[in-house]
Backbone bond lengths (Angstrom), bond angles and torsions (degrees), N, CA, C in turn:
res aa  C-N    CA-C-N  psi(-1)  N-CA   C-N-CA  omega(-1)  CA-C   N-CA-C  phi
1 M - - - 1.465 - - 1.547 112.34 -
2 F 1.304 112.92 -44.71 1.484 118.05 178.95 1.538 110.23 -60.06
3 T 1.323 116.03 -41.73 1.476 122.01 179.70 1.516 111.25 -61.11
4 I 1.333 115.28 -42.13 1.472 119.66 -179.96 1.553 109.49 -63.77
5 L 1.334 114.54 -45.19 1.490 119.77 -179.91 1.547 110.46 -62.35
6 L 1.334 113.88 -39.57 1.451 117.84 -179.63 1.514 112.29 -64.82
7 I 1.348 115.08 -43.21 1.458 119.92 178.83 1.510 110.69 -63.84
8 A 1.343 114.61 -43.94 1.475 118.77 179.32 1.514 110.60 -61.79
9 G 1.343 116.63 -42.17 1.446 120.14 178.66 1.506 112.74 -62.74
10 L 1.349 115.15 -43.24 1.480 118.81 177.60 1.526 111.16 -62.93
11 G 1.353 115.53 -35.23 1.460 119.77 179.26 1.527 110.72 -63.61
12 V 1.337 115.03 -43.28 1.476 119.19 178.82 1.505 111.47 -63.22
13 V 1.388 114.47 -45.73 1.492 118.30 178.11 1.484 111.57 -58.97
14 L 1.315 115.96 -44.27 1.472 119.73 179.39 1.500 112.65 -63.61
15 A 1.309 118.00 -40.45 1.477 121.60 178.82 1.533 110.72 -63.88
16 V 1.334 114.91 -42.67 1.474 121.38 178.26 1.534 109.83 -61.74
17 A 1.344 114.92 -45.90 1.482 119.98 -179.10 1.545 110.98 -61.05
18 V 1.339 115.51 -43.73 1.466 118.74 -179.01 1.524 109.19 -65.55
19 G 1.338 117.80 -40.51 1.446 121.17 178.31 1.525 112.37 -62.42
20 L 1.331 116.30 -43.54 1.459 121.06 178.02 1.534 111.09 -64.67
21 A 1.317 116.59 -41.84 1.471 120.13 178.75 1.522 111.14 -62.26
22 F 1.337 116.37 -42.90 1.473 121.20 178.89 1.527 109.67 -62.96
23 R 1.336 116.74 -45.56 1.449 121.19 178.58 1.515 112.62 -60.32
24 F 1.356 115.04 -41.20 1.455 119.71 178.89 1.520 111.99 -63.49
25 R 1.333 115.38 -44.65 1.472 119.91 179.03 1.549 109.35 -63.19
26 Q 1.332 115.74 -38.98 1.481 118.54 179.89 1.545 109.89 -64.95
27 E 1.314 117.52 -42.05 1.462 120.37 -179.77 1.511 112.17 -65.69
28 V 1.364 115.15 -39.87 1.472 119.05 174.32 1.490 112.62 -62.17
29 A 1.340 117.17 -41.72 1.463 121.93 179.83 1.533 109.19 -66.31
30 D 1.333 117.85 -38.34 1.459 120.46 179.41 1.543 110.48 -66.11
31 R 1.352 115.76 -42.61 1.462 119.02 179.49 1.523 110.17 -66.50
32 D 1.314 116.42 -37.82 1.500 120.06 178.17 1.515 108.36 -62.83
33 G 1.349 118.99 -44.52 1.451 120.63 178.72 1.490 112.77 -62.30
34 E 1.334 117.31 -41.15 1.443 121.58 179.31 1.534 110.47 -64.30
35 D 1.345 115.58 -41.48 1.482 120.78 179.25 1.535 109.32 -62.28
36 L 1.338 115.79 -44.18 1.487 118.99 -179.06 1.528 111.32 -65.87
37 Q 1.335 116.50 -40.87 1.479 120.47 178.17 1.537 109.96 -63.74
38 G 1.327 115.73 -41.68 1.466 118.19 179.85 1.484 112.25 -66.38
39 R 1.333 117.53 -38.53 1.444 120.99 -177.99 1.536 112.76 -73.27
40 F 1.342 115.42 -44.36 1.465 118.65 -173.40 1.513 113.46 -94.13
41 G 1.309 120.20 -18.41 1.450 122.11 176.61 1.502 112.92 53.96
42 P 1.339 117.88 -124.29 1.466 122.86 -177.67 1.535 111.57 -58.30
43 E 1.328 116.40 -30.80 1.468 119.47 179.73 1.539 111.53 -65.53
44 Y 1.324 116.11 -31.91 1.485 118.91 174.52 1.502 109.35 -64.13
45 D 1.314 116.81 -46.50 1.490 120.05 -178.92 1.526 110.72 -62.48
46 R 1.334 115.69 -40.84 1.491 119.73 -178.18 1.537 109.65 -64.35
47 T 1.329 115.58 -41.60 1.490 119.68 -179.31 1.502 110.03 -69.06
48 L 1.319 117.42 -40.28 1.465 121.11 177.22 1.498 111.88 -61.53
49 A 1.353 118.63 -41.01 1.441 122.11 178.20 1.508 109.93 -66.87
50 R 1.328 118.21 -39.65 1.468 122.20 -178.73 1.533 108.60 -66.91
51 R 1.366 116.69 -31.02 1.459 120.20 178.47 1.526 111.05 -92.17
52 R 1.290 116.34 17.32 1.490 122.43 174.65 1.524 112.00 55.63
53 G 1.324 116.02 40.90 1.454 119.39 174.27 1.510 113.96 83.52
54 D 1.296 119.07 4.06 1.486 122.04 -179.00 1.518 108.50 -78.36
55 V 1.344 114.76 99.02 1.483 121.36 -176.06 1.508 111.09 -64.13
56 R 1.308 118.17 -44.06 1.473 122.22 -176.67 1.528 109.59 -60.29
57 T 1.338 117.29 -48.35 1.442 121.21 -177.39 1.528 110.19 -66.35
58 T 1.331 116.23 -39.29 1.473 120.87 177.72 1.528 110.71 -59.22
59 R 1.333 115.81 -48.45 1.452 119.20 -178.78 1.548 110.83 -63.14
60 R 1.326 114.81 -42.11 1.457 118.82 179.87 1.536 110.23 -59.62
61 E 1.317 116.39 -45.71 1.483 120.96 -179.87 1.499 112.62 -59.40
62 L 1.349 115.23 -43.93 1.443 119.33 -176.92 1.536 111.68 -73.53
63 R 1.349 117.71 -31.74 1.428 119.28 174.07 1.554 112.33 -67.27
64 V 1.332 115.72 -35.08 1.457 120.22 174.50 1.503 110.98 -62.15
65 R 1.313 116.47 -41.82 1.504 120.52 178.09 1.524 110.27 -61.60
66 L 1.336 116.07 -45.94 1.438 119.39 179.66 1.541 112.50 -60.86
67 K 1.285 115.67 -42.30 1.479 120.75 179.80 1.507 110.97 -62.84
68 R 1.363 115.19 -38.23 1.448 120.98 -174.69 1.520 113.93 -80.56
69 Y 1.378 116.86 -35.30 1.462 119.18 -168.74 1.522 113.74 -122.13
70 A 1.331 121.68 -8.61 1.456 121.06 -174.38 1.529 110.68 -63.12
71 Q 1.328 118.66 -32.78 1.433 121.45 -178.18 1.531 113.92 -89.98
72 L 1.345 116.53 8.31 1.434 121.33 179.63 1.547 109.98 -61.31
73 Q 1.294 116.44 131.70 1.455 121.81 -178.54 1.533 110.96 -85.54
74 V 1.319 115.40 124.23 1.457 120.39 178.23 1.519 108.39 -83.60
75 L 1.286 117.31 117.49 1.473 122.07 -174.61 1.533 111.04 -80.48
76 P 1.321 118.24 152.12 1.459 120.84 -179.92 1.512 111.29 -72.17
77 L 1.298 115.14 158.52 1.474 123.42 178.95 1.522 108.35 -128.74
78 D 1.317 119.20 121.16 1.433 119.08 -175.21 1.547 110.80 -85.60
79 R 1.302 115.73 172.85 1.472 120.74 -175.83 1.526 114.47 -58.80
80 A 1.329 116.53 -41.77 1.436 120.93 -178.45 1.552 110.27 -62.81
81 A 1.355 115.74 -41.26 1.442 119.66 -179.83 1.542 110.85 -67.22
82 R 1.335 115.96 -40.86 1.466 119.77 176.90 1.526 111.39 -59.04
83 E 1.298 115.24 -47.30 1.458 119.12 -178.63 1.518 111.17 -64.12
84 H 1.349 116.66 -36.65 1.467 121.26 177.47 1.505 110.77 -61.71
85 Y 1.353 116.87 -46.43 1.443 119.24 -177.75 1.529 110.65 -71.17
86 L 1.295 117.66 -36.79 1.452 121.00 175.81 1.520 113.16 -59.87
87 A 1.341 114.85 -42.18 1.464 118.79 179.63 1.513 110.95 -66.34
88 R 1.303 118.44 -39.82 1.442 121.88 179.10 1.530 110.55 -65.29
89 W 1.374 115.44 -41.89 1.451 117.64 -179.04 1.559 111.02 -66.17
90 T 1.303 116.48 -40.61 1.465 120.63 177.51 1.528 110.19 -61.87
91 A 1.302 118.93 -40.67 1.445 123.15 179.81 1.567 112.44 -63.91
92 L 1.329 116.40 -40.74 1.436 118.27 -179.55 1.535 111.24 -73.46
93 E 1.327 116.74 -33.33 1.445 119.46 173.69 1.565 111.33 -61.07
94 E 1.311 114.85 -41.93 1.451 118.72 179.02 1.507 111.95 -68.61
95 D 1.291 118.37 -24.87 1.463 124.12 -179.80 1.495 111.75 -86.44
96 F 1.336 118.20 -10.01 1.448 121.80 -172.26 1.545 114.16 -59.61
97 S 1.318 116.29 -48.92 1.457 119.06 -177.36 1.505 113.82 -63.48
98 A 1.342 116.16 -36.16 1.462 119.54 -179.41 1.527 112.04 -75.79
99 D 1.310 116.77 -38.04 1.468 119.84 -178.55 1.535 110.39 -149.34
100 P 1.333 114.14 85.28 1.483 117.62 -175.39 1.515 113.56 -60.27
101 G 1.339 117.58 -37.82 1.447 121.52 -178.62 1.537 111.35 -61.29
102 R 1.331 115.03 -44.72 1.466 118.64 179.21 1.520 112.63 -65.92
103 A 1.361 114.16 -40.48 1.488 118.53 179.85 1.502 111.52 -66.49
104 L 1.301 118.16 -37.31 1.484 121.12 179.97 1.542 109.17 -70.87
105 D 1.344 116.70 -40.21 1.449 119.79 174.10 1.524 110.61 -56.78
106 A 1.307 114.95 -47.92 1.471 120.85 -179.31 1.503 112.36 -61.47
107 A 1.334 115.29 -37.56 1.479 119.86 179.01 1.549 110.45 -65.88
108 E 1.340 117.00 -41.99 1.472 118.49 178.01 1.523 111.03 -64.77
109 V 1.333 116.44 -44.39 1.480 119.18 178.74 1.518 111.17 -60.93
110 L 1.331 116.45 -44.01 1.452 120.73 179.46 1.527 113.34 -61.34
111 L 1.327 115.76 -44.57 1.456 119.46 178.17 1.533 111.10 -62.07
112 T 1.338 116.08 -41.87 1.464 119.83 178.00 1.521 112.04 -61.39
113 E 1.307 116.36 -42.87 1.476 120.98 -178.60 1.536 110.34 -69.26
114 L 1.312 116.37 -41.22 1.455 119.93 179.46 1.540 111.04 -66.07
115 A 1.317 116.03 -41.96 1.451 119.75 176.75 1.527 111.17 -59.66
116 A 1.339 116.76 -41.55 1.449 120.99 -179.65 1.556 109.00 -64.72
117 E 1.323 117.78 -41.28 1.447 121.32 -179.45 1.536 111.51 -65.73
118 R 1.351 115.80 -30.14 1.473 119.45 178.06 1.531 112.49 -82.71
119 G 1.337 116.39 -3.32 1.476 118.96 173.67 1.523 116.68 113.99
120 Y 1.320 116.16 -0.38 1.464 120.47 178.50 1.535 109.57 -75.25
121 P 1.353 117.60 158.92 1.472 120.58 -174.78 1.532 112.17 -62.51
122 A 1.323 117.25 110.23 1.445 122.26 -170.01 1.526 113.36 -67.49
123 Q 1.313 118.14 -38.94 1.464 120.21 -174.88 1.517 111.63 -100.36
124 A 1.289 118.88 14.42 1.457 121.52 -177.35 1.519 110.35 -70.86
125 P 1.350 116.51 149.14 1.452 118.94 172.42 1.542 110.90 -61.55
126 F 1.312 116.01 160.33 1.458 121.06 -174.58 1.542 112.51 -48.78
127 E 1.332 116.40 -52.69 1.499 119.31 -176.14 1.517 111.72 -64.70
128 D 1.323 117.70 -34.59 1.442 119.70 178.95 1.541 111.40 -67.52
129 L 1.299 116.09 -40.30 1.487 118.37 176.43 1.485 110.26 -67.50
130 A 1.324 118.21 -41.05 1.472 120.25 177.30 1.504 110.14 -60.98
131 A 1.331 117.88 -39.19 1.480 120.56 178.37 1.517 110.90 -63.65
132 A 1.327 117.32 -41.54 1.459 120.40 179.52 1.532 110.44 -64.96
133 L 1.314 115.93 -44.11 1.471 121.23 177.95 1.515 111.63 -60.36
134 S 1.339 115.92 -36.32 1.441 118.83 -175.83 1.522 112.96 -66.35
135 V 1.315 118.02 -23.12 1.472 120.61 178.31 1.524 110.92 -71.45
136 H 1.310 117.40 -33.13 1.476 120.61 -176.07 1.541 113.69 -109.01
137 H 1.315 115.70 -19.23 1.477 120.42 179.52 1.523 110.09 -133.09
138 A 1.334 115.38 52.11 1.479 119.93 -171.96 1.524 113.84 -58.39
139 R 1.320 116.78 -32.63 1.460 118.56 -176.77 1.531 112.63 -93.80
140 R 1.339 116.16 6.85 1.452 120.48 177.24 1.510 114.04 -125.79
141 V 1.301 116.81 -15.65 1.475 120.35 -175.25 1.507 113.65 -60.63
142 H 1.346 117.33 -25.33 1.468 118.96 179.04 1.506 111.26 -59.41
143 G 1.335 117.29 -25.97 1.469 120.87 176.36 1.511 112.63 -59.51
144 Y 1.330 115.21 -38.94 1.463 119.90 179.21 1.516 110.89 -66.03
145 R 1.323 115.60 -42.22 1.498 118.75 179.49 1.523 109.93 -69.54
146 R 1.334 117.14 -40.45 1.464 119.15 -177.40 1.520 112.12 -64.41
147 V 1.324 116.28 -42.06 1.478 118.35 -179.83 1.501 110.66 -68.30
148 H 1.319 116.33 -35.37 1.480 122.21 176.91 1.530 110.22 -58.20
149 E 1.308 116.27 -49.69 1.460 122.94 -179.24 1.537 111.41 -69.54
150 A 1.321 115.65 -42.48 1.466 120.35 -174.96 1.539 111.22 -67.10
151 A 1.345 114.60 -33.54 1.494 117.37 -179.68 1.512 110.55 -61.84
152 R 1.319 117.07 -40.78 1.473 119.72 179.45 1.514 111.64 -69.18
153 A 1.337 115.65 -37.14 1.470 118.59 178.26 1.544 110.61 -67.38
154 A 1.341 115.93 -37.63 1.467 120.27 -175.75 1.528 110.40 -69.08
155 H 1.301 120.08 -27.11 1.473 120.62 177.72 1.532 110.86 -71.29
156 A 1.325 115.66 -26.69 1.466 119.56 178.72 1.541 111.09 -84.88
157 D 1.316 117.48 -24.92 1.431 123.45 -179.54 1.509 109.31 -137.76
158 H 1.346 116.77 104.85 1.455 120.56 -169.53 1.516 113.84 -79.09
159 R 1.324 117.83 0.87 1.450 118.60 176.63 1.534 110.75 -72.74
160 V 1.336 116.69 152.65 1.400 121.35 175.03 1.500 109.75 -82.35
161 T 1.314 116.25 101.30 1.492 120.40 -176.58 1.515 108.98 -92.21
162 E 1.350 115.44 163.61 1.452 120.40 175.22 1.529 111.64 -65.42
163 D 1.310 115.86 -32.51 1.480 118.80 177.82 1.522 111.29 -64.14
164 A 1.338 114.95 -41.10 1.446 119.19 179.34 1.517 111.20 -67.68
165 R 1.316 116.64 -40.42 1.472 119.30 178.06 1.529 110.92 -64.82
166 A 1.333 116.62 -43.21 1.456 120.75 179.18 1.506 111.44 -64.16
167 A 1.352 117.26 -35.69 1.481 120.86 176.28 1.478 111.89 -61.98
168 L 1.338 114.41 -42.46 1.497 117.78 -179.06 1.516 111.43 -67.34
169 L 1.348 118.40 -36.49 1.446 121.87 176.23 1.503 111.44 -64.02
170 S 1.353 115.71 -42.97 1.478 119.72 177.15 1.530 111.22 -62.27
171 A 1.323 114.13 -42.86 1.467 117.83 178.22 1.547 110.31 -63.20
172 G 1.301 116.22 -36.31 1.458 120.67 177.28 1.514 113.41 -61.02
173 A 1.334 115.06 -35.57 1.490 118.56 177.64 1.505 110.34 -66.54
174 L 1.325 118.53 -39.04 1.453 121.96 176.78 1.542 110.63 -68.14
175 F 1.308 114.35 -41.26 1.474 118.45 177.57 1.529 111.53 -57.27
176 D 1.329 117.40 -45.41 1.453 120.38 177.73 1.508 112.13 -60.56
177 S 1.362 113.76 -43.12 1.460 120.01 -178.71 1.525 112.11 -62.29
178 L 1.344 115.35 -43.37 1.461 120.48 178.06 1.523 112.15 -66.89
179 L 1.339 115.40 -38.48 1.439 121.70 -176.45 1.487 111.11 -65.91
180 T 1.343 117.03 -39.16 1.458 120.28 -170.94 1.529 113.95 -106.70
181 A 1.319 117.32 4.00 1.458 121.66 179.95 1.533 109.99 -58.07
182 R 1.320 115.95 136.90 1.450 120.23 -179.32 1.541 109.83 -72.52
183 S 1.311 114.16 135.51 1.475 118.05 179.47 1.536 110.64 -68.12
184 S 1.316 116.28 145.81 1.460 119.08 177.56 1.546 111.39 -101.26
185 V 1.322 116.25 2.75 1.458 120.77 175.96 1.535 109.31 -126.14
186 S 1.314 116.34 155.37 1.443 120.31 178.24 1.491 110.70 -72.24
187 A 1.330 116.35 137.44 1.445 121.73 178.94 1.509 108.82 -102.22
188 P 1.328 117.30 147.12 1.462 119.11 172.46 1.516 110.75 -61.28
189 P 1.327 120.50 152.85 1.465 122.75 -174.77 1.534 111.85 -52.30
190 A 1.335 116.54 -37.40 1.478 119.58 -175.46 1.528 110.49 -67.99
191 R 1.338 118.35 -19.80 1.435 120.58 -177.69 1.526 113.01 -100.15
192 R 1.310 116.01 -6.12 1.482 118.50 -179.58 1.538 109.68 -81.08
193 A 1.280 116.93 116.76 1.446 119.88 177.96 1.506 108.12 -157.58
194 A 1.312 116.68 144.05 1.481 120.50 -179.80 1.515 108.21 -85.26
195 G 1.314 117.30 137.56 1.437 122.81 179.11 1.503 109.65 -112.88
196 A 1.316 113.77 158.84 1.498 120.16 177.89 1.514 110.17 -105.75
197 V 1.317 114.63 149.45 1.439 120.66 173.32 1.515 108.66 -72.18
198 R 1.327 114.68 138.09 1.468 118.84 -178.13 1.529 110.51 -60.70
199 P 1.343 118.09 149.16 1.441 118.19 174.31 1.546 110.99 -70.14
200 R 1.317 114.12 146.75 1.462 118.13 178.48 1.520 109.84 -77.42
201 V 1.362 115.53 137.64 1.437 121.42 175.49 1.520 109.01 -104.40
202 S 1.241 118.61 122.75 1.493 119.50 -178.29 1.521 111.00 -85.12
Protein backbone atom coordinates (compact mmCIF):
# COMPACT_ATOMS: atom_id res chain seq x y z
CA MET A 1 0.00 0.00 0.00
CA PHE A 2 2.80 2.36 0.93
CA THR A 3 4.54 1.61 -2.37
CA ILE A 4 1.39 2.40 -4.34
CA LEU A 5 0.97 5.71 -2.50
CA LEU A 6 4.62 6.54 -3.07
CA ILE A 7 4.37 5.85 -6.79
CA ALA A 8 1.17 7.87 -7.01
CA GLY A 9 2.80 10.74 -5.14
CA LEU A 10 5.84 10.67 -7.39
CA GLY A 11 3.54 10.68 -10.40
CA VAL A 12 1.77 13.80 -9.14
CA VAL A 13 5.08 15.51 -8.41
CA LEU A 14 6.37 14.61 -11.86
CA ALA A 15 3.20 15.88 -13.54
CA VAL A 16 3.42 19.16 -11.64
CA ALA A 17 7.11 19.51 -12.52
CA VAL A 18 6.43 18.90 -16.22
CA GLY A 19 3.58 21.42 -16.15
CA LEU A 20 5.74 24.05 -14.47
CA ALA A 21 8.59 23.44 -16.91
CA PHE A 22 6.22 23.81 -19.87
CA ARG A 23 4.76 26.99 -18.41
CA PHE A 24 8.25 28.40 -17.81
CA ARG A 25 9.31 27.66 -21.38
CA GLN A 26 6.13 29.27 -22.66
CA GLU A 27 6.72 32.41 -20.59
CA VAL A 28 10.32 32.61 -21.82
CA ALA A 29 9.13 32.20 -25.41
CA ASP A 30 6.49 34.91 -24.91
CA ARG A 31 9.07 37.31 -23.46
CA ASP A 32 11.44 36.50 -26.31
CA GLY A 33 8.70 37.28 -28.83
CA GLU A 34 7.84 40.55 -27.10
CA ASP A 35 11.52 41.53 -27.03
CA LEU A 36 11.88 40.78 -30.74
CA GLN A 37 8.71 42.71 -31.59
CA GLY A 38 9.90 45.65 -29.53
CA ARG A 39 13.34 45.66 -31.10
CA PHE A 40 12.34 45.12 -34.73
CA GLY A 41 8.96 46.90 -34.79
CA PRO A 42 7.59 47.01 -38.37
CA GLU A 43 10.38 44.68 -39.49
CA TYR A 44 8.95 41.98 -37.20
CA ASP A 45 5.54 42.39 -38.83
CA ARG A 46 7.05 42.32 -42.33
CA THR A 47 8.98 39.14 -41.57
CA LEU A 48 5.90 37.54 -39.99
CA ALA A 49 3.84 38.35 -43.10
CA ARG A 50 6.56 36.98 -45.37
CA ARG A 51 6.58 33.80 -43.27
CA ARG A 52 2.77 33.58 -43.62
CA GLY A 53 2.12 34.08 -39.94
CA ASP A 54 4.57 31.44 -38.75
CA VAL A 55 5.63 32.96 -35.42
CA ARG A 56 8.26 30.35 -34.60
CA THR A 57 10.04 30.71 -37.96
CA THR A 58 9.85 34.50 -37.74
CA ARG A 59 11.45 34.54 -34.30
CA ARG A 60 14.12 32.09 -35.38
CA GLU A 61 15.01 34.23 -38.41
CA LEU A 62 15.24 37.42 -36.35
CA ARG A 63 17.33 35.73 -33.67
CA VAL A 64 19.75 34.59 -36.39
CA ARG A 65 20.01 38.20 -37.60
CA LEU A 66 20.76 39.40 -34.09
CA LYS A 67 23.42 36.76 -33.59
CA ARG A 68 25.04 37.60 -36.92
CA TYR A 69 24.88 41.40 -36.91
CA ALA A 70 24.24 42.74 -33.39
CA GLN A 71 27.98 43.00 -32.66
CA LEU A 72 28.71 44.74 -35.97
CA GLN A 73 30.93 47.76 -35.36
CA VAL A 74 29.61 51.05 -36.73
CA LEU A 75 32.58 52.86 -38.23
CA PRO A 76 33.11 56.61 -37.87
CA LEU A 77 32.35 59.04 -40.68
CA ASP A 78 34.37 62.24 -40.97
CA ARG A 79 33.11 65.66 -41.99
CA ALA A 80 34.36 65.44 -45.58
CA ALA A 81 32.57 62.12 -46.11
CA ARG A 82 29.35 63.50 -44.60
CA GLU A 83 29.45 66.52 -46.88
CA HIS A 84 30.15 64.28 -49.87
CA TYR A 85 27.12 62.09 -49.16
CA LEU A 86 24.91 65.09 -48.41
CA ALA A 87 25.85 66.68 -51.72
CA ARG A 88 25.06 63.50 -53.62
CA TRP A 89 21.70 63.11 -51.86
CA THR A 90 20.76 66.71 -52.60
CA ALA A 91 21.65 66.21 -56.26
CA LEU A 92 19.51 63.09 -56.65
CA GLU A 93 16.57 64.82 -54.94
CA GLU A 94 16.88 67.67 -57.43
CA ASP A 95 16.98 65.14 -60.27
CA PHE A 96 13.92 63.27 -59.04
CA SER A 97 11.21 65.21 -60.89
CA ALA A 98 13.05 65.05 -64.20
CA ASP A 99 14.01 61.38 -64.00
CA PRO A 100 12.55 59.48 -61.03
CA GLY A 101 14.04 56.15 -62.12
CA ARG A 102 17.56 57.51 -62.23
CA ALA A 103 17.12 59.32 -58.92
CA LEU A 104 15.82 56.20 -57.19
CA ASP A 105 18.67 54.14 -58.63
CA ALA A 106 21.11 56.71 -57.32
CA ALA A 107 19.44 56.66 -53.90
CA GLU A 108 19.80 52.88 -53.64
CA VAL A 109 23.46 53.02 -54.72
CA LEU A 110 24.19 55.83 -52.28
CA LEU A 111 22.56 54.00 -49.37
CA THR A 112 24.54 50.87 -50.20
CA GLU A 113 27.82 52.79 -50.34
CA LEU A 114 27.10 54.71 -47.15
CA ALA A 115 26.16 51.50 -45.34
CA ALA A 116 29.43 49.93 -46.47
CA GLU A 117 31.42 52.93 -45.23
CA ARG A 118 29.68 52.66 -41.84
CA GLY A 119 30.81 49.04 -41.58
CA TYR A 120 27.96 46.99 -43.05
CA PRO A 121 28.82 44.08 -45.41
CA ALA A 122 29.80 45.84 -48.62
CA GLN A 123 29.50 42.96 -51.07
CA ALA A 124 26.46 41.31 -49.51
CA PRO A 125 23.40 40.52 -51.64
CA PHE A 126 20.54 42.98 -51.28
CA GLU A 127 18.53 40.93 -48.77
CA ASP A 128 21.58 40.22 -46.62
CA LEU A 129 22.44 43.90 -46.41
CA ALA A 130 18.81 44.73 -45.64
CA ALA A 131 18.88 42.11 -42.86
CA ALA A 132 22.04 43.64 -41.39
CA LEU A 133 20.55 47.12 -41.52
CA SER A 134 17.36 45.88 -39.87
CA VAL A 135 19.28 44.98 -36.71
CA HIS A 136 20.51 48.56 -36.21
CA HIS A 137 17.92 50.58 -38.16
CA ALA A 138 14.81 48.45 -37.75
CA ARG A 139 12.38 51.37 -38.09
CA ARG A 140 14.13 52.83 -41.14
CA VAL A 141 15.28 49.81 -43.17
CA HIS A 142 11.97 49.69 -45.05
CA GLY A 143 13.23 52.77 -46.90
CA TYR A 144 15.98 50.68 -48.46
CA ARG A 145 13.51 48.05 -49.63
CA ARG A 146 11.00 50.64 -50.87
CA VAL A 147 13.53 52.51 -52.95
CA HIS A 148 14.81 49.21 -54.36
CA GLU A 149 11.31 48.25 -55.51
CA ALA A 150 10.29 51.75 -56.61
CA ALA A 151 13.37 52.14 -58.83
CA ARG A 152 12.31 49.14 -60.89
CA ALA A 153 8.73 50.36 -61.13
CA ALA A 154 9.87 53.86 -62.14
CA HIS A 155 11.83 52.51 -65.11
CA ALA A 156 8.61 50.97 -66.41
CA ASP A 157 6.56 54.11 -65.75
CA HIS A 158 8.49 57.37 -66.03
CA ARG A 159 5.82 59.46 -64.33
CA VAL A 160 6.52 60.80 -60.84
CA THR A 161 4.08 58.74 -58.81
CA GLU A 162 3.18 59.19 -55.15
CA ASP A 163 4.64 55.74 -54.45
CA ALA A 164 7.96 56.80 -55.92
CA ARG A 165 7.96 60.02 -53.93
CA ALA A 166 7.07 58.17 -50.72
CA ALA A 167 9.85 55.65 -51.40
CA LEU A 168 12.40 58.43 -51.71
CA LEU A 169 11.21 59.99 -48.46
CA SER A 170 11.50 56.64 -46.70
CA ALA A 171 14.96 56.17 -48.14
CA GLY A 172 15.84 59.65 -46.90
CA ALA A 173 14.96 58.66 -43.35
CA LEU A 174 17.38 55.72 -43.56
CA PHE A 175 19.99 57.98 -45.14
CA ASP A 176 19.75 60.37 -42.18
CA SER A 177 19.95 57.48 -39.73
CA LEU A 178 23.06 56.02 -41.38
CA LEU A 179 24.68 59.42 -41.72
CA THR A 180 24.26 60.36 -38.07
CA ALA A 181 24.57 56.96 -36.38
CA ARG A 182 27.00 57.04 -33.47
CA SER A 183 30.21 55.15 -34.10
CA SER A 184 30.82 52.10 -31.93
CA VAL A 185 34.59 52.30 -32.34
CA SER A 186 37.05 55.04 -31.46
CA ALA A 187 38.05 57.25 -34.35
CA PRO A 188 41.49 58.80 -34.79
CA PRO A 189 41.44 62.54 -33.93
CA ALA A 190 41.64 63.51 -37.61
CA ARG A 191 38.41 61.61 -38.31
CA ARG A 192 36.39 62.96 -35.40
CA ALA A 193 34.01 65.60 -36.65
CA ALA A 194 30.39 66.47 -36.00
CA GLY A 195 28.06 66.21 -38.96
CA ALA A 196 24.73 67.85 -39.65
CA VAL A 197 21.55 66.17 -40.74
CA ARG A 198 20.71 67.04 -44.31
CA PRO A 199 17.95 69.59 -44.83
CA ARG A 200 14.58 68.16 -45.79
CA VAL A 201 13.46 68.80 -49.36
CA SER A 202 9.71 69.06 -49.73
